[in-house]
C-alpha positions in Angstrom: -11.9 5.2 10.6 -9.8 5.6 14.0 -6.9 3.0 13.8 -5.4 1.8 17.0 -4.0 -0.8 18.9 -7.0 -2.8 19.7 -8.2 -2.9 16.1 -5.8 -5.3 15.6 -6.5 -7.6 18.6 -8.4 -10.1 16.5 -6.1 -10.7 13.9 -5.1 -13.8 14.7 -1.6 -13.3 15.6 1.1 -10.8 16.0 2.7 -11.3 12.8 -0.9 -10.8 10.7 -2.0 -7.6 13.3 1.8 -6.2 12.1 0.7 -6.8 8.1 -2.7 -5.5 8.5 -1.1 -2.4 10.1 1.3 -1.6 7.1 -1.2 -2.5 4.5 -3.9 0.2 6.4 -0.7 2.6 6.2 0.0 1.6 2.7 -3.6 2.5 1.4 -3.8 5.7 4.2 -0.7 7.1 2.5 -2.1 6.4 -0.9 -5.1 8.3 0.0 -3.4 11.2 1.6 -1.6 11.5 -1.7 -4.8 12.0 -3.1 -4.2 9.1 -5.1 -7.0 5.9 -5.2 -6.2 3.4 -2.6 -7.9 0.5 -4.6 -6.2 1.4 -7.8 -2.5 1.3 -5.9 -3.1 -1.5 -4.5 -3.9 -3.9 -7.1 -1.1 -2.1 -9.3 1.2 -3.3 -6.5 -0.4 -6.9 -6.6 -0.5 -7.4 -9.7 3.5 -6.4 -10.8 5.3 -7.8 -7.4 4.8 -11.3 -8.8 7.6 -10.8 -10.9 8.9 -7.6 -10.7 12.8 -7.6 -10.5 14.0 -6.8 -7.0 16.4 -4.2 -8.1 13.7 -2.0 -9.7 11.6 -2.3 -6.5 11.8 1.3 -6.2 9.6 2.2 -9.4 6.4 0.5 -7.6 7.1 2.8 -4.2 4.1 5.6 -3.8 5.7 8.8 -5.3 6.7 6.6 -8.1 3.4 5.5 -8.8 1.7 9.2 -8.1 4.2 10.7 -10.8 3.3 8.4 -13.4 -0.6 8.7 -12.8 0.0 12.5 -13.0 2.0 12.1 -16.4 -1.4 10.5 -17.5 -3.9 12.9 -16.7 
């Protein structure tokens, strides 16, 4: 799928377009690193509500990747 400036024309507002771009970027990075994007997104959404801000680095992609490789 090709993503570009015109992709976000119909997001509703500039802020919505930026949020969409951030999510596409997050999922694309997960996919490029050999992770299941849906699994990673589900993990992030489940954890962020009550996750301590001083440990937020544990949710970064490369830390999630290490955890998944340890489980495999």
